[in-house]
N, C-alpha and C positions, 0 to 999 in steps of 0.2 A: 692745485692749479700751479703751473711751474710761473712765475713770475719773468715776464716780459722784457722787461727796461735793463737795458744792458748794464748801468750801473749797479742795480742790486741784484739780478740774477747769481752772481758769484757773491757777494756781499757776506762776509761773517758777521750775525750779530755779535754785539757784547762780546766782542773777543776779548779784550780785555780780562773778562769774568770768568772765561773759559780757561780751565784744568787749576785755576786756583782756589785749593783745597775749602776757604773758606766758604765759597759760594758751591752749593749741591747743585751738581750735575742736572741734574733732571731737571731743576729749577731753570738753571740757566738756559735749558733747552724748552722749558713754558716760554719764557720770556722770550726767546727767539721766534716760538712760534708766534705770540701776538705779535711781533714787529712783522713777521711773513705774513700772515694773514693782512695786516694795513697795507702795505703792498698790494695783495692783490684785490685788496679793495678798492684802492685809488685807481687801478686800472682797470678794472670792473665798474668804478662811477668815479671817472676822473673830476675831482675839484675846479670850478672854473674860478675861486678867488681863495685867498688867505683864509676868511673865514671860513668855508665850507672845508679846506685842509684841518683846520681847526677841531671842527666839527668832528672829524675822522680820529685825529689825532688824540682827543679828548677822551674816546671811547676808546682806544685803544690804552692811553692811558690808567682808564677806572679800571681795567684789566689788569693793570700793574698793581695795582691800590690793592687789590684782592690776593693779587700774588706775593705782595710783600707778607702778608700774614702768613702765608706758607714757609717765606722765608725765619720769619721771626720762630713758626714752630719748629724750623728742623734747626733754632738756634746758628741763626743768620741775619743776616737783614740787608735791605738797601739801604746802604753809608755812602759815604763820599764818594769811593768810588764809581760803585754802581751807579749812583745817580747819575755821573759825569757820563758817566759811558750810555745808560741809557740817553741821555738829552743828545749826546752826540750822536747816535744814530738815528733817534728822530731828525735831527738835524740834517745830516749825510742824506737820508730818505726824502726828506722834503726838497733837499738841492737836486736829490736825482731824480724828482719828477714837476720841474718847475718852478720853484718855490725857496730861490736863493734867499732872501729877505726874509725868508720865517724866521723870530724869534723863537729862542730856544725856551724861555723861560712859556712863553704864550702854548706853544705846541704840549707842554704837560703841565698846562695849568694846575688841571685838577688835583695834583698827586699829594698825597699822601705821608711820602716817603722823603 
């Protein structure tokens, strides 16, 4: 499904991680897929409140928790740069879908990374 939100349609997820040899490209792509799927879910079932948005972002964060294990297996990890990049993308996404006051820490609250 194509993203219809104008701000998100051309957005490059996880840009600071792309092209950095420390982060395996196929795993960065998987992370981008998680965020793309989150956009699709938000567009299919628009949250009416921050609490509903947090339910969706927490589910995506749990997917990143699983992805973190794949990073470790590839001798990489979701460390400071990656954590910040992921959180910023969650925040940008929240703002694009009408939740500019979403708390970055709450968006990724169940994170293990």
